[in-house]
VMD Tcl script that draws the C-alpha trace (Angstrom):
set ca {
  {-82.86 -61.48 -1.28}
  {-81.77 -58.19 0.26}
  {-83.49 -56.23 2.99}
  {-82.60 -52.79 4.38}
  {-84.52 -51.43 7.34}
  {-85.44 -48.58 7.54}
  {-85.59 -48.19 3.78}
  {-85.70 -44.38 3.56}
  {-83.70 -43.11 6.53}
  {-80.07 -43.12 7.57}
  {-80.20 -43.59 11.33}
  {-80.29 -47.21 12.49}
  {-79.80 -48.84 9.07}
  {-79.57 -52.62 9.08}
  {-78.68 -54.65 5.96}
  {-79.43 -58.35 5.66}
  {-78.93 -60.45 2.52}
  {-79.02 -64.05 1.35}
  {-77.06 -64.58 -1.87}
  {-77.16 -68.02 -3.55}
  {-75.16 -70.24 -1.22}
  {-72.98 -67.45 0.21}
  {-72.84 -66.81 3.94}
  {-75.72 -64.65 5.17}
  {-74.95 -60.91 5.41}
  {-76.18 -59.28 8.61}
  {-74.71 -55.80 9.06}
  {-76.18 -53.16 11.34}
  {-74.83 -49.65 10.76}
  {-74.18 -47.95 14.12}
  {-73.41 -44.53 12.57}
  {-75.69 -41.53 12.83}
  {-77.24 -39.61 9.94}
  {-75.57 -39.00 7.45}
  {-72.03 -40.17 8.26}
  {-71.38 -41.65 4.82}
  {-71.69 -38.32 2.98}
  {-68.64 -36.59 4.50}
  {-66.56 -39.72 3.82}
  {-67.69 -39.77 0.18}
  {-66.85 -36.07 -0.20}
  {-63.44 -36.59 1.44}
  {-62.73 -39.54 -0.86}
  {-63.65 -37.50 -3.95}
  {-61.46 -34.59 -2.79}
  {-58.52 -36.97 -2.21}
  {-59.00 -38.42 -5.71}
  {-58.93 -34.95 -7.23}
  {-55.85 -33.92 -5.26}
  {-54.00 -37.18 -5.99}
  {-55.27 -37.60 -9.59}
  {-56.82 -41.03 -8.80}
  {-60.00 -42.74 -9.97}
  {-62.84 -42.69 -7.38}
  {-64.19 -46.00 -6.05}
  {-67.58 -45.18 -7.58}
  {-67.83 -44.23 -11.21}
  {-69.77 -41.06 -12.02}
  {-71.60 -42.93 -14.76}
  {-73.61 -44.86 -12.17}
  {-74.83 -41.65 -10.56}
  {-75.68 -40.20 -13.97}
  {-77.77 -43.29 -14.80}
  {-79.57 -42.91 -11.45}
  {-80.33 -39.25 -12.16}
  {-81.66 -40.03 -15.64}
  {-83.96 -42.73 -14.24}
  {-85.20 -40.40 -11.51}
  {-85.97 -37.69 -14.09}
  {-87.99 -40.19 -16.14}
  {-89.94 -41.19 -13.03}
  {-90.74 -37.53 -12.28}
  {-91.78 -36.94 -15.90}
  {-94.07 -39.96 -15.88}
  {-95.76 -38.76 -12.68}
  {-96.67 -35.48 -14.37}
  {-98.31 -37.10 -17.41}
  {-102.02 -37.78 -17.51}
  {-103.79 -40.04 -19.96}
}
mol new
graphics top color blue
foreach p $ca { graphics top sphere $p radius 0.5 }
foreach p [lrange $ca 0 end-1] q [lrange $ca 1 end] { graphics top cylinder $p $q radius 0.2 }
display resetview
């Protein structure tokens, strides 16, 4: 079970999770909106400059975008 509150904002995020016998995760995020984006951009720039693989694969983002496009398409269909 995983819970993030608030689900659709960036300020005051708080993650809690219970994962099959593992210690409970309880992590508030004290950072203000949207602190993670500049760090992600800096990391990507460093990877380009140093010819390294990013921590996150681009394929995951591409899958997300494809799923989002299918959701938008399905919302426009009637009948």
